[in-house]
Structures are given as C-alpha cells and as structure tokens.
N, C-alpha and C positions, 0 to 999 in steps of 0.2 A: 196726673195721666190719665187714668180713668175718669175722673170727675171733666178733665177737660174736653175728652172724648165724647161721655155724656154732651155736652154743653151744643160741641161738633153737630151731634146727629140731632138732637133738637134746633139746628139752624140750619140744619138741612132737609128736614120733613118742612120748615116752614118757606124755605127759599123754594122747594118742591111744587110747594101747596098755591107760591104765588106763578108760578113759572104755569100749573095748570090753568090758572084762571086766564091767564093772557092765552089759551091756546096752545099748541104745540110748539115750545118755542126750540124744544132739540133739534125739532123737524128745520126750522130753520134757522137754526145754525149749522147743520148737516149738512144744508143747500148753497151755506153764501161760498161761491168760490166752486160750488161741484165739486168737492172735496169733503172724504171723510175726518171725523174727529177720534182719532187715537192717542187714549191718554195708558203709561205704564208707572207705576212705582217708582223704580230703580233702573238703572244706566244700562245695566245686559240689553233686557228685552225690549229698551228704548233705541240701542243702535241694534238689534238685530232689525225693527220695525224700520229704521232708516236705510239700511243695505238693502231692504226688497221691497218697499215703497217710494223710497228719494221724495219728490216733490209732489207726486201725485193727492196726498195727504195733509192735515193738520195734527201732527202731533207736537205730544205735550209730555213732561215727564216729572213729577210732583216732586221727586228729591231733589234739591237743589244743589247745584255742581258746587263738590268743596266742602255741602256738608257733609254729619255722619249720622246713619242711618239706624243707630239703637236710641238716637234721640231725637227724630224728627218727629213735631205733631202738626199734623193738617191743617190749616187754615178754612174759614169759611169759602176764600178765593176758590181752594183746592176742590172742596165739596162742589161747587158750581163747576167746575170743570171735570169733575169723576159723570157728573149729572150729564152734558153735554157730549159726554163721550159713545161713538157708534160703538170701540171696541175698547173695553179697559182690559191691562195687562197687569196681574199682580202675582206676587211669590207665592201667597195661598196656606204659608204654614201658622203656627203659634204667633208671630211678631208680626202678623197682619189682620191677627183678631179684628182689630176697631177696622176696618175694612169691611167684616163680614158684617160688622155692626151698622156701619155706613150703608151698604148697600142693604141690607134688610129693609131702609128706611124710606128706600128707593120704589120705585117702577122700572123697573129695570128688565120689561119683556122686550123693548126694540137696542137693547144694548147687547153686544157679544161680549162674555165675559172669561176671560182665559187663566187658570192658576197655574203659573208653570210646573209645579210639582206635583200636579196632574198628569203632567206631559212624559213621567220618566217613572220609572224604577226607582224611588226613594228607600234612602236608608236611617236606623237610628242611629243620631247621635250620641257617643260612645266616649265613655272616659278614659284614656288611655292612660297607662305610669306615668305617676310625677304630676299628672294635670291636675288641676282644682277640681274637686267635687262637687256642683251644685248643692247635693245633697239635701236637706230640708226645706231648699227652696223650688223643689221640683212640681208642677201644677199637677192637680188633683180633679177628677171628675166630681159629679154633683153627687153621686156613692162613696168618697175619699178613697176612690182606686187611683193610683197613680197613672198619669196618662202617658205615653209615649212619644218619647220628643226626637221628631225626624229633622234631618240636617237640611235646612232648608236651601243651601246652597248648588242649586243643580246644574246652574251652569257651567261652572269651572270647568267639568269636563266638557273639550270639544264635541264627543261624540253624544253626549246629552243635548250640548246648543244645535245640534244637528235636528233633532229628536223637535225641539223649540220652534223650531226657524220652519219647523215643517207644519207644525200646530198652528202659527202666526200668519203663512201665508194661506193654508186655509178661512182662518179668518179673513181675514181681509180680502180673497176669493168671494167670500159668501157674502160682504157685505159692501164690497164695490166688485161688483160683477165686469163692468165695464173697461176696469183695467186688472183683469185678471191675468190677462195674456203676461203682461209687463210682470205682474207681480210674478208669477212662475219662473219666467228666466230669470230674473235678478234673484229667485232664490235657488233655485240651480246651481248657477253660478257659483254662490254664497256658502250652501253647502258642501259645493267642492271645494273650497278655500278652505273652511274646516273640517274635512278629510286629509288635505294636506298638511294642516296643523297637526291633527290627529298622530300623521306618520312622523312629523316631524318630533314631537311628543315620545313618542316610541322607539326613534332609535336614539336620544338623550338617554332613555330613560333605560334601556335595554341594553345599551355598551356603556353602562358608567360602572366604575369603580364601586361603589357603595348604593345601598336600597333605602338609605336610610336622611330625613334631614330635619331640622329643626328651627321650630318659632316661637321668639321669642311674642309672642301675642295671644290671640286667637285663631283659631285653625278653619277657617270655613273651606279648605281644601280638600274633604272629604272626598268627594267625588272624583277628582281629578288624583290624588292616593290608589283609590281604588279601581280608578282606569288604569292604570300604570302600574301595579303592583307595587306602590312605595310605601315603608313605613317612616310615621313620622312620632315626633314627643311636639308637645305644645305644653303651652300656660293653660288656657283653656278653649273648653271646642266655641265651636262657630257661631252659636247663635245665643253668648255668655253676654251679659250686660256688663262685665267685672272689667277694669282696667288696670288693678293693684294686686299683685299676686302674692300667695304668700311668701317668707325666705325661701320656706321649705321647697317650694315649685323653682323661683329661681336657682336655689342650690344644686335641686337634682337638674335641672338643664344644662349648667353650666357642666358639671361633673359629667354627661350624660356629652359633651362636646368633647370633654378632654379624655374622657376615656376612649372614646369613638375619632377621637382626631380629626374632627365634623369641621369645614371646614368653612362654611358660612353659617349664621344667622339670620331668620328669617323676621321683616314685620311683614304688616297688611299696610295698603295705602290707609290714607287719614288717621294713619293711630299717632299716640304722643309718644312711639317710640323710644319711652324710657327704661323699658324693662328691656328689648334688644341691645342698648345702650350700654345698659350693666353687662349683659351678658359677654358683646362684643369686646368689654374693656376687661373681664376679666379672663377671656381666652383670647384674646389675640382673634377671634374666630371674624369673618367679615361680615358687616352689617346688610343686608339686600333685600330689596321689598320685592315679594310676589304678589303680584295685583290680582285680587279677586273679583274686580269689572263691578261691584256693587257698588259703587260712584266712584267720582271721577273730577282732580282738583279742575276751579274755573278754567285756569290756563290751557290745561289738555282737552275740556271741551270747545273752548273757545278754538284750540288748533285741529280739531275736527279729529282728533286721535280715537279708535274706534276699539271694538272687542278683539279683534283680530292683531289691532298692533300691541296692543295689551299682551297677548297674549305669548306672543313672539319674544318680548323682553323677557315675560315668564320662562320662554326654552333656553336661553342663555345663563338670565341667574338658574336654571335648574344643575343647566350643566357645568357651574362652577360648583356649586352645590354639591354634586355626587360624583365628583374626581380628586 
C-alpha cells in the first residue's frame, strides 16, 4: 500500500507540473458552467454537501459506492479530481495519512480543505472488555513514542453532524459567495432535521430497558454511544483493519449476549457479516445492521438514500436492541 501511494504521489506531482505548464487549468475547470468543484472522500460528508448545495456545485466522492473504505486505493484519476477541487473534504485521521502526503505534493493555496476531525471534539479509540487489542500494531512516532489513536467516525453522532454541516456551509459560502444565501437556507433546514434526529435518539435511548448493545464487527459508533450514554461490546475498534476475531473474542460476545439476554447483535454496512452470523446462530440474537454512513451500497446510492434516511433506520434498530 505504501509503495502504491508513493507511485500515486509521483504521478500527482507530474500531473500538477503538466497542468501548470498549460496555465491555470484549475481555474478553467472551476469556471466551467459557473460551478465550483467539491470533492469528499466518503459518503457522509458527500451527503451533507449535496443537501446544502444541491445542483449549484459539481460534487464528487472518491470512495465508489459499494466499496470498503479500509481497502480503498486512490487512482491517478482521483488525484486529478482532488487537484481540480475548490473544496476538498476528508476525515483527517490516521487512515487518511495518504491524503496528507498527496496534498503536500500539490499547490493548495486556492483550495479550501476541511478535515472533519478538526470540526468537533475527538475522543481516543478505546479497547473495551472482550475486544481484540491491536497491541504491537500500535503506531509510534519518530522518537518511538506510542501515538494516540483517535476515533475517526465523528459524523455518527447527529450532534457532531450538525457541527460538520456548519463548517461545510462556511466553506461553501466562502468559495461561492453568489450562492451563499441558498447554502445558508438549506443548511439551516438540514440542521433542524439533524436536531430532530438527535431528539429521536434521545427518546429511544432514555426510555429503553437496557443501555448496552453488542457488535459482532468493528465498532465505528463511539461518538453515538457517548452522545446517548450507551455501553457497548464489540470485536474490534472502529478503525481496525481486522475482520477475523479470535475464538476468545467470539466466545466473550456470545456469553455477554446470553448473560444479559441482549436481543440483537449488530454488524456494519458492507461487512462480510460472518462473525455476526456465528453469534446470532449461537445465541438466537437477531442480526441487524447499524449503518455508520461511511459508505453506501450502489443500489442505495442510486436510490438517493442519505444520512438522515440511514440514521432513522438506525433509530428503529436501536429501539429493538435496547428493549
């Protein structure tokens, strides 16, 4: 992967040099049709942008619908898309280190760049009881000190989503002042919908019989759990690249479901679901999807499903899991 990214960066530098020799190619692209170019890496901010800006912009998402984000590798076309962006939005965590290297190879003075993790208060990833511990796989800095791993899935809390939408709106208004009123009006309506979503999560979790849920998968919902004071057990932390748990981890989750009579075992979108299937078969717990909105299937993408739609489905799934 690192070797592949190095090749990509070299190609990016070459592409930028060619573009520079031809004049301000980025400005020419920006002015085509009078629309600015906005690029996001993943689905959640892509949907936020389209709810705010509609068809007033050219909007691109690097992660193809239906693909798993942890195995994504950028293509030279992706590099060109980033280079031609007026606004570029990415997560900004350790998994996006390749993006930082690519951006360092470009001249970005005329590009507005937003890292989602800089718009909210981030929390450290945690290893809860029973979870696979990455141990020796932890990253270290140049001095050998262990680097703190922060949970990157900041958008999974509607409270955070509202802050992200506000930050995106400011960038859009700065880059395209002619449409600022349109963007602010749409953002206000969307934030109101997010506040209603937040209230619905509060209602479900506050009135539930239990406050614990179980994931037979990675757990990208730390911000959601913190927002509504929920406890959780899972096989892996949210940013883990592992998919095969140890027998001890599976046994722990099975025993936890049995002991606490938990009715649901969750998996995330685009998962192989094998672990959740095993736990469900052993315990009788119902297997359900809790959607992290990291990416979306091609079918749902084509159907126009968005963050609000998926999170409303999550509310009903949580209602079943906590009662």
